[in-house]
TORTINU-106930 format. One record per atom (N, C-alpha, C): residue in three letters; x, y, z; atom name. Coordinates in nm, 2 decimals, decimal comma, padded with zeros to 4 digits. Layout:
residues N
   type        X        Y        Z   atom
    ALA        X        Y        Z     CA
...
***
This chain:
residues 164
   type        X        Y        Z   atom
    UNK    00,28   -03,42    00,32      N
    UNK    00,29   -03,28    00,37     CA
    UNK    00,34   -03,29    00,52      C
    UNK    00,44   -03,21    00,55      N
    UNK    00,50   -03,21    00,68     CA
    UNK    00,42   -03,11    00,77      C
    UNK    00,39   -03,14    00,89      N
    UNK    00,33   -03,05    00,98     CA
    UNK    00,43   -03,03    01,09      C
    UNK    00,45   -02,90    01,13      N
    UNK    00,54   -02,87    01,24     CA
    UNK    00,46   -02,81    01,36      C
    UNK    00,50   -02,85    01,47      N
    UNK    00,44   -02,80    01,59     CA
    UNK    00,54   -02,72    01,67      C
    UNK    00,50   -02,62    01,74      N
    UNK    00,60   -02,54    01,82     CA
    UNK    00,59   -02,58    01,96      C
    UNK    00,70   -02,62    02,02      N
    UNK    00,70   -02,66    02,16     CA
    UNK    00,80   -02,57    02,23      C
    UNK    00,76   -02,51    02,34      N
    UNK    00,85   -02,42    02,41     CA
    UNK    00,93   -02,51    02,50      C
    UNK    01,06   -02,50    02,48      N
    UNK    01,15   -02,59    02,56     CA
    UNK    01,17   -02,54    02,71      C
    UNK    01,18   -02,63    02,80      N
    UNK    01,22   -02,60    02,93     CA
    UNK    01,38   -02,60    02,93      C
    UNK    01,44   -02,51    03,01      N
    UNK    01,58   -02,50    03,00     CA
    UNK    01,65   -02,63    03,06      C
    UNK    01,57   -02,71    03,14      N
    UNK    01,63   -02,83    03,20     CA
    UNK    01,62   -02,95    03,11      C
    UNK    01,52   -02,95    03,02      N
    UNK    01,50   -03,07    02,94     CA
    UNK    01,55   -03,07    02,80      C
    UNK    01,59   -02,95    02,75      N
    UNK    01,62   -02,95    02,61     CA
    UNK    01,77   -02,90    02,59      C
    UNK    01,83   -02,94    02,49      N
    UNK    01,96   -02,90    02,45     CA
    UNK    01,95   -02,85    02,31      C
    UNK    02,04   -02,76    02,26      N
    UNK    02,04   -02,71    02,13     CA
    UNK    02,05   -02,82    02,03      C
    UNK    01,98   -02,81    01,92      N
    UNK    01,98   -02,92    01,81     CA
    UNK    02,06   -02,86    01,70      C
    UNK    02,15   -02,94    01,65      N
    UNK    02,24   -02,90    01,53     CA
    UNK    02,16   -02,93    01,41      C
    UNK    02,19   -02,85    01,30      N
    UNK    02,12   -02,87    01,17     CA
    UNK    02,15   -03,02    01,12      C
    UNK    02,26   -03,07    01,14      N
    UNK    02,29   -03,21    01,09     CA
    UNK    02,20   -03,31    01,16      C
    UNK    02,18   -03,28    01,29      N
    UNK    02,09   -03,37    01,37     CA
    UNK    01,95   -03,36    01,32      C
    UNK    01,90   -03,24    01,29      N
    UNK    01,76   -03,22    01,25     CA
    UNK    01,74   -03,29    01,11      C
    UNK    01,84   -03,27    01,02      N
    UNK    01,82   -03,33    00,89     CA
    UNK    01,83   -03,48    00,89      C
    UNK    01,88   -03,54    00,99      N
    UNK    01,89   -03,68    00,99     CA
    UNK    01,79   -03,75    01,08      C
    UNK    01,70   -03,68    01,13      N
    UNK    01,60   -03,73    01,22     CA
    UNK    01,52   -03,84    01,15      C
    UNK    01,51   -03,95    01,20      N
    UNK    01,43   -04,07    01,15     CA
    UNK    01,47   -04,09    01,00      C
    UNK    01,59   -04,06    00,96      N
    UNK    01,63   -04,09    00,83     CA
    UNK    01,57   -04,01    00,72      C
    UNK    01,50   -03,90    00,76      N
    UNK    01,43   -03,82    00,66     CA
    UNK    01,52   -03,71    00,60      C
    UNK    01,50   -03,69    00,47      N
    UNK    01,56   -03,57    00,41     CA
    UNK    01,46   -03,47    00,38      C
    UNK    01,49   -03,34    00,40      N
    UNK    01,39   -03,24    00,39     CA
    UNK    01,40   -03,17    00,25      C
    UNK    01,29   -03,14    00,20      N
    UNK    01,29   -03,07    00,06     CA
    UNK    01,35   -02,93    00,07      C
    UNK    01,39   -02,88   -00,04      N
    UNK    01,46   -02,75   -00,04     CA
    UNK    01,38   -02,63    00,01      C
    UNK    01,24   -02,65    00,02      N
    UNK    01,16   -02,54    00,07     CA
    UNK    01,18   -02,52    00,22      C
    UNK    01,23   -02,62    00,29      N
    UNK    01,26   -02,61    00,43     CA
    UNK    01,40   -02,56    00,45      C
    UNK    01,42   -02,47    00,53      N
    UNK    01,55   -02,42    00,56     CA
    UNK    01,58   -02,45    00,70      C
    UNK    01,68   -02,53    00,73      N
    UNK    01,71   -02,57    00,86     CA
    UNK    01,85   -02,51    00,89      C
    UNK    01,85   -02,42    00,99      N
    UNK    01,97   -02,35    01,03     CA
    UNK    01,98   -02,34    01,18      C
    UNK    02,08   -02,39    01,24      N
    UNK    02,11   -02,37    01,38     CA
    UNK    01,99   -02,41    01,47      C
    UNK    01,92   -02,52    01,44      N
    UNK    01,81   -02,56    01,52     CA
    UNK    01,68   -02,49    01,49      C
    UNK    01,67   -02,40    01,39      N
    UNK    01,55   -02,33    01,36     CA
    UNK    01,50   -02,38    01,23      C
    UNK    01,38   -02,41    01,23      N
    UNK    01,31   -02,46    01,10     CA
    UNK    01,23   -02,35    01,04      C
    UNK    01,26   -02,31    00,92      N
    UNK    01,19   -02,20    00,85     CA
    UNK    01,12   -02,26    00,73      C
    UNK    01,00   -02,22    00,71      N
    UNK    00,93   -02,27    00,59     CA
    UNK    00,93   -02,15    00,48      C
    UNK    00,98   -02,19    00,36      N
    UNK    00,97   -02,09    00,26     CA
    UNK    00,85   -02,13    00,17      C
    UNK    00,74   -02,05    00,18      N
    UNK    00,62   -02,09    00,11     CA
    UNK    00,64   -02,04   -00,04      C
    UNK    00,59   -02,13   -00,13      N
    UNK    00,61   -02,10   -00,27     CA
    UNK    00,47   -02,09   -00,34      C
    UNK    00,47   -02,00   -00,43      N
    UNK    00,34   -01,98   -00,51     CA
    UNK    00,35   -02,08   -00,63      C
    UNK    00,24   -02,11   -00,70      N
    UNK    00,24   -02,20   -00,81     CA
    UNK    00,34   -02,16   -00,92      C
    UNK    00,37   -02,03   -00,93      N
    UNK    00,46   -01,99   -01,03     CA
    UNK    00,61   -02,02   -00,99      C
    UNK    00,63   -02,06   -00,86      N
    UNK    00,76   -02,09   -00,81     CA
    UNK    00,83   -01,97   -00,75      C
    UNK    00,76   -01,86   -00,72      N
    UNK    00,82   -01,74   -00,67     CA
    UNK    00,80   -01,74   -00,52      C
    UNK    00,89   -01,69   -00,44      N
    UNK    00,88   -01,68   -00,30     CA
    UNK    00,77   -01,59   -00,25      C
    UNK    00,74   -01,61   -00,13      N
    UNK    00,64   -01,52   -00,07     CA
    UNK    00,68   -01,38   -00,05      C
    UNK    00,81   -01,35   -00,07      N
    UNK    00,87   -01,22   -00,06     CA
    UNK    00,81   -01,13   -00,17      C
    UNK    00,77   -01,19   -00,28      N
    UNK    00,71   -01,11   -00,39     CA
    UNK    00,57   -01,05   -00,34      C
    UNK    00,50   -01,13   -00,26      N
    UNK    00,38   -01,08   -00,20     CA
    UNK    00,40   -00,96   -00,11      C
    UNK    00,50   -00,97   -00,03      N
    UNK    00,53   -00,86    00,06     CA
    UNK    00,58   -00,74   -00,02      C
    UNK    00,65   -00,76   -00,13      N
    UNK    00,70   -00,65   -00,21     CA
    UNK    00,58   -00,58   -00,28      C
    UNK    00,48   -00,66   -00,33      N
    UNK    00,37   -00,60   -00,39     CA
    UNK    00,28   -00,53   -00,29      C
    UNK    00,27   -00,58   -00,17      N
    UNK    00,20   -00,51   -00,06     CA
    UNK    00,27   -00,38   -00,03      C
    UNK    00,40   -00,38   -00,03      N
    UNK    00,48   -00,26    00,00     CA
    UNK    00,46   -00,16   -00,11      C
    UNK    00,45   -00,21   -00,24      N
    UNK    00,43   -00,12   -00,35     CA
    UNK    00,29   -00,06   -00,34      C
    UNK    00,19   -00,14   -00,30      N
    UNK    00,05   -00,08   -00,28     CA
    UNK    00,05    00,02   -00,17      C
    UNK    00,12    00,00   -00,06      N
    UNK    00,12    00,10    00,04     CA
    UNK    00,19    00,22   -00,01      C
    UNK    00,30    00,21   -00,09      N
    UNK    00,37    00,32   -00,14     CA
    UNK    00,28    00,40   -00,23      C
    UNK    00,20    00,33   -00,31      N
    UNK    00,10    00,40   -00,41     CA
    UNK    00,00    00,47   -00,33      C
    UNK   -00,06    00,41   -00,22      N
    UNK   -00,16    00,48   -00,14     CA
    UNK   -00,10    00,60   -00,07      C
    UNK    00,03    00,59   -00,03      N
    UNK    00,09    00,70    00,04     CA
    UNK    00,11    00,82   -00,06      C
    UNK    00,15    00,78   -00,19      N
    UNK    00,17    00,88   -00,29     CA
    UNK    00,04    00,95   -00,32      C
    UNK   -00,07    00,87   -00,33      N
    UNK   -00,20    00,93   -00,36     CA
    UNK   -00,24    01,02   -00,25      C
    UNK   -00,22    00,98   -00,13      N
    UNK   -00,25    01,07   -00,01     CA
    UNK   -00,18    01,20   -00,01      C
    UNK   -00,05    01,19   -00,04      N
    UNK    00,04    01,31   -00,05     CA
    UNK   -00,01    01,40   -00,16      C
    UNK   -00,05    01,34   -00,28      N
    UNK   -00,10    01,42   -00,39     CA
    UNK   -00,23    01,50   -00,35      C
    UNK   -00,32    01,43   -00,28      N
    UNK   -00,44    01,50   -00,23     CA
    UNK   -00,41    01,61   -00,13      C
    UNK   -00,32    01,58   -00,04      N
    UNK   -00,28    01,68    00,06     CA
    UNK   -00,22    01,80    00,00      C
    UNK   -00,13    01,78   -00,10      N
    UNK   -00,07    01,89   -00,18     CA
    UNK   -00,18    01,97   -00,25      C
    UNK   -00,27    01,91   -00,31      N
    UNK   -00,38    01,98   -00,38     CA
    UNK   -00,46    02,06   -00,28      C
    UNK   -00,49    02,00   -00,16      N
    UNK   -00,57    02,08   -00,06     CA
    UNK   -00,49    02,20   -00,01      C
    UNK   -00,36    02,19    00,01      N
    UNK   -00,28    02,30    00,05     CA
    UNK   -00,28    02,41   -00,06      C
    UNK   -00,27    02,37   -00,18      N
    UNK   -00,28    02,47   -00,29     CA
    UNK   -00,41    02,54   -00,29      C
    UNK   -00,52    02,46   -00,27      N
    UNK   -00,65    02,52   -00,26     CA
    UNK   -00,67    02,62   -00,15      C
    UNK   -00,61    02,59   -00,03      N
    UNK   -00,62    02,67    00,08     CA
    UNK   -00,55    02,81    00,05      C
    UNK   -00,43    02,80   -00,01      N
    UNK   -00,36    02,92   -00,04     CA
    UNK   -00,43    03,01   -00,14      C
    UNK   -00,49    02,94   -00,24      N
    UNK   -00,57    03,02   -00,34     CA
    UNK   -00,69    03,09   -00,28      C
    UNK   -00,76    03,02   -00,20      N
    UNK   -00,88    03,07   -00,13     CA
    UNK   -00,84    03,19   -00,04      C
    UNK   -00,73    03,17    00,03      N
    UNK   -00,68    03,28    00,12     CA
    UNK   -00,65    03,40    00,04      C
    UNK   -00,58    03,38   -00,07      N
    UNK   -00,55    03,50   -00,16     CA
    UNK   -00,68    03,57   -00,20      C
    UNK   -00,78    03,49   -00,24      N
    UNK   -00,91    03,55   -00,29     CA
    UNK   -00,99    03,62   -00,18      C
    UNK   -00,98    03,57   -00,05      N
    UNK   -01,07    03,62    00,05     CA
    UNK   -01,00    03,73    00,13      C
    UNK   -00,87    03,75    00,12      N
    UNK   -00,80    03,85    00,20     CA
    UNK   -00,85    03,99    00,18      C
    UNK   -00,87    04,04    00,05      N
    UNK   -00,92    04,17    00,04     CA
    UNK   -01,05    04,20    00,11      C
    UNK   -01,14    04,10    00,11      N
    UNK   -01,27    04,12    00,17     CA
    UNK   -01,26    04,13    00,32      C
    UNK   -01,17    04,05    00,38      N
    UNK   -01,14    04,06    00,52     CA
    UNK   -01,07    04,19    00,56      C
    UNK   -00,98    04,23    00,48      N
    UNK   -00,91    04,36    00,51     CA
    UNK   -01,01    04,48    00,51      C
    UNK   -01,10    04,47    00,42      N
    UNK   -01,20    04,58    00,41     CA
    UNK   -01,31    04,57    00,51      C
    UNK   -01,30    04,47    00,59      N
    UNK   -01,40    04,44    00,70     CA
    UNK   -01,54    04,41    00,64      C
    UNK   -01,54    04,35    00,53      N
    UNK   -01,67    04,31    00,47     CA
    UNK   -01,72    04,18    00,54      C
    UNK   -01,63    04,10    00,60      N
    UNK   -01,66    03,98    00,67     CA
    UNK   -01,59    03,98    00,80      C
    UNK   -01,65    03,91    00,90      N
    UNK   -01,59    03,89    01,03     CA
    UNK   -01,49    03,78    01,03      C
    UNK   -01,42    03,76    01,14      N
    UNK   -01,32    03,65    01,15     CA
    UNK   -01,39    03,51    01,14      C
    UNK   -01,51    03,50    01,21      N
    UNK   -01,58    03,38    01,20     CA
    UNK   -01,63    03,34    01,06      C
    UNK   -01,68    03,45    00,99      N
    UNK   -01,72    03,43    00,85     CA
    UNK   -01,61    03,39    00,76      C
    UNK   -01,49    03,45    00,79      N
    UNK   -01,37    03,42    00,71     CA
    UNK   -01,34    03,27    00,73      C
    UNK   -01,34    03,22    00,85      N
    UNK   -01,31    03,08    00,88     CA
    UNK   -01,41    02,99    00,80      C
    UNK   -01,54    03,02    00,81      N
    UNK   -01,65    02,94    00,75     CA
    UNK   -01,63    02,94    00,60      C
    UNK   -01,61    03,06    00,54      N
    UNK   -01,60    03,07    00,40     CA
    UNK   -01,47    02,99    00,35      C
    UNK   -01,36    03,00    00,42      N
    UNK   -01,24    02,93    00,39     CA
    UNK   -01,27    02,78    00,39      C
    UNK   -01,33    02,73    00,49      N
    UNK   -01,36    02,59    00,51     CA
    UNK   -01,45    02,54    00,39      C
    UNK   -01,55    02,61    00,37      N
    UNK   -01,65    02,57    00,26     CA
    UNK   -01,59    02,58    00,12      C
    UNK   -01,52    02,69    00,10      N
    UNK   -01,46    02,70   -00,04     CA
    UNK   -01,35    02,60   -00,07      C
    UNK   -01,27    02,57    00,03      N
    UNK   -01,16    02,47    00,01     CA
    UNK   -01,22    02,34   -00,01      C
    UNK   -01,32    02,30    00,06      N
    UNK   -01,39    02,17    00,04     CA
    UNK   -01,45    02,16   -00,10      C
    UNK   -01,51    02,27   -00,14      N
    UNK   -01,58    02,27   -00,27     CA
    UNK   -01,47    02,26   -00,38      C
    UNK   -01,36    02,34   -00,37      N
    UNK   -01,26    02,33   -00,47     CA
    UNK   -01,19    02,19   -00,48      C
    UNK   -01,16    02,13   -00,36      N
    UNK   -01,10    02,00   -00,36     CA
    UNK   -01,19    01,89   -00,41      C
    UNK   -01,32    01,90   -00,40      N
    UNK   -01,41    01,80   -00,44     CA
    UNK   -01,47    01,83   -00,58      C
    UNK   -01,41    01,92   -00,65      N
    UNK   -01,46    01,96   -00,79     CA
    UNK   -01,43    01,84   -00,88      C
    UNK   -01,51    01,83   -00,98      N
    UNK   -01,50    01,72   -01,08     CA
    UNK   -01,38    01,74   -01,17      C
    UNK   -01,34    01,86   -01,20      N
    UNK   -01,23    01,89   -01,29     CA
    UNK   -01,10    01,85   -01,23      C
    UNK   -01,09    01,87   -01,10      N
    UNK   -00,96    01,84   -01,03     CA
    UNK   -00,86    01,95   -01,04      C
    UNK   -00,89    02,06   -01,10      N
    UNK   -00,80    02,17   -01,12     CA
    UNK   -00,83    02,29   -01,03      C
    UNK   -00,74    02,37   -01,00      N
    UNK   -00,76    02,49   -00,92     CA
    UNK   -00,74    02,61   -01,01      C
    UNK   -00,86    02,67   -01,05      N
    UNK   -00,86    02,78   -01,14     CA
    UNK   -00,88    02,91   -01,05      C
    UNK   -00,78    03,00   -01,05      N
    UNK   -00,79    03,11   -00,96     CA
    UNK   -00,91    03,20   -00,99      C
    UNK   -00,95    03,21   -01,12      N
    UNK   -01,07    03,30   -01,15     CA
    UNK   -01,19    03,23   -01,09      C
    UNK   -01,21    03,11   -01,10      N
    UNK   -01,32    03,04   -01,05     CA
    UNK   -01,32    03,04   -00,89      C
    UNK   -01,20    03,03   -00,83      N
    UNK   -01,19    03,04   -00,69     CA
    UNK   -01,23    03,17   -00,64      C
    UNK   -01,19    03,28   -00,71      N
    UNK   -01,22    03,41   -00,66     CA
    UNK   -01,37    03,44   -00,68      C
    UNK   -01,43    03,39   -00,79      N
    UNK   -01,58    03,40   -00,80     CA
    UNK   -01,65    03,33   -00,69      C
    UNK   -01,61    03,21   -00,66      N
    UNK   -01,67    03,13   -00,55     CA
    UNK   -01,66    03,21   -00,42      C
    UNK   -01,54    03,26   -00,39      N
    UNK   -01,53    03,34   -00,26     CA
    UNK   -01,61    03,46   -00,26      C
    UNK   -01,62    03,53   -00,38      N
    UNK   -01,70    03,65   -00,38     CA
    UNK   -01,85    03,61   -00,36      C
    UNK   -01,90    03,50   -00,42      N
    UNK   -02,04    03,46   -00,40     CA
    UNK   -02,06    03,43   -00,25      C
    UNK   -01,97    03,36   -00,18      N
    UNK   -01,98    03,33   -00,04     CA
    UNK   -01,98    03,46    00,04      C
    UNK   -01,90    03,56    00,01      N
    UNK   -01,89    03,68    00,08     CA
    UNK   -02,03    03,75    00,07      C
    UNK   -02,08    03,76   -00,05      N
    UNK   -02,21    03,82   -00,08     CA
    UNK   -02,32    03,75    00,00      C
    UNK   -02,31    03,62    00,00      N
    UNK   -02,41    03,55    00,08     CA
    UNK   -02,41    03,58    00,23      C
    UNK   -02,29    03,58    00,28      N
    UNK   -02,28    03,61    00,43     CA
    UNK   -02,31    03,75    00,46      C
    UNK   -02,28    03,85    00,37      N
    UNK   -02,31    03,99    00,40     CA
    UNK   -02,46    04,00    00,39      C
    UNK   -02,53    03,94    00,30      N
    UNK   -02,67    03,94    00,28     CA
    UNK   -02,74    03,88    00,41      C
    UNK   -02,69    03,76    00,45      N
    UNK   -02,75    03,70    00,56     CA
    UNK   -02,73    03,78    00,69      C
    UNK   -02,62    03,84    00,71      N
    UNK   -02,59    03,93    00,82     CA
    UNK   -02,69    04,05    00,82      C
    UNK   -02,70    04,11    00,71      N
    UNK   -02,79    04,22    00,69     CA
    UNK   -02,93    04,19    00,73      C
    UNK   -02,98    04,08    00,68      N
    UNK   -03,12    04,04    00,71     CA
    UNK   -03,14    03,99    00,85      C
    UNK   -03,04    03,93    00,91      N
    UNK   -03,05    03,88    01,05     CA
    UNK   -03,06    04,00    01,14      C
    UNK   -02,98    04,11    01,11      N
    UNK   -02,98    04,23    01,20     CA
    UNK   -03,12    04,29    01,18      C
    UNK   -03,17    04,30    01,06      N
    UNK   -03,31    04,36    01,05     CA
    UNK   -03,41    04,28    01,12      C
    UNK   -03,41    04,14    01,11      N
    UNK   -03,51    04,06    01,18     CA
    UNK   -03,49    04,07    01,33      C
    UNK   -03,37    04,08    01,38      N
    UNK   -03,34    04,09    01,52     CA
    UNK   -03,39    04,23    01,57      C
    UNK   -03,36    04,33    01,49      N
    UNK   -03,41    04,46    01,52     CA
    UNK   -03,56    04,48    01,52      C
    UNK   -03,62    04,42    01,42      N
    UNK   -03,77    04,43    01,41     CA
    UNK   -03,83    04,35    01,53      C
    UNK   -03,78    04,23    01,56      N
    UNK   -03,84    04,16    01,67     CA
    UNK   -03,82    04,23    01,80      C
    UNK   -03,70    04,30    01,82      N
    UNK   -03,68    04,38    01,94     CA
    UNK   -03,78    04,49    01,95      C
    UNK   -03,81    04,56    01,83      N
    UNK   -03,90    04,67    01,83     CA
    UNK   -04,04    04,62    01,86      C
    UNK   -04,08    04,50    01,81      N
    UNK   -04,21    04,45    01,84     CA
    UNK   -04,23    04,42    01,99      C
    UNK   -04,12    04,37    02,05      N
    UNK   -04,12    04,33    02,19     CA
    UNK   -04,14    04,46    02,27      C
    UNK   -04,07    04,56    02,24      N
    UNK   -04,08    04,69    02,31     CA
    UNK   -04,21    04,75    02,29      C
    UNK   -04,27    04,74    02,17      N
    UNK   -04,40    04,79    02,15     CA
    UNK   -04,51    04,71    02,23      C
    UNK   -04,49    04,58    02,24      N
    UNK   -04,58    04,50    02,32     CA
    UNK   -04,57    04,54    02,47      C
    UNK   -04,45    04,56    02,52      N
    UNK   -04,43    04,60    02,66     CA
    UNK   -04,49    04,74    02,68      C
    UNK   -04,48    04,83    02,59      N
    UNK   -04,54    04,96    02,60     CA
    UNK   -04,69    04,95    02,60      C
    UNK   -04,75    04,86    02,53      N
    UNK   -04,89    04,85    02,52     CA
    UNK   -04,94    04,79    02,65      C
    UNK   -04,86    04,70    02,71      N
    UNK   -04,91    04,63    02,83     CA
    UNK   -04,91    04,73    02,95      C
    UNK   -04,83    04,83    02,95      N
    UNK   -04,82    04,91    03,07     CA
    UNK   -04,92    05,03    03,06      C
***
């Protein structure tokens, strides 16, 4: 087995080496795996099947391409889910059933739920039912929060009136 070491030449001590000179050093002949051109020694690594290392880089490129395609597919599905949820939530927002903040939260939660569903499909009927359930939940929570805030305010004012 041949071992090669890399030496950085000083401009004063080295001169360019021709391929014929390299191939005739110490009377050695180099196997075809070594490519000697213009003083540069390149190793072409071979696999047991006799194929070049380029196949490895091609397969790695193919894997990167597959991952990129998979990412683009997921991104496209998420964009479709966003559009479908927006269509379903728009009437509730226009009727002022939900606030802007609730709109954002429902959009975020519904898109996440649609994208992570087991079926992998975007069914408009199911999406609209999901959005309606979220809207009802937020309306209910808002209604009860106002009542609890109002009742706590009333009890505080009653306590203050009793103290004076």
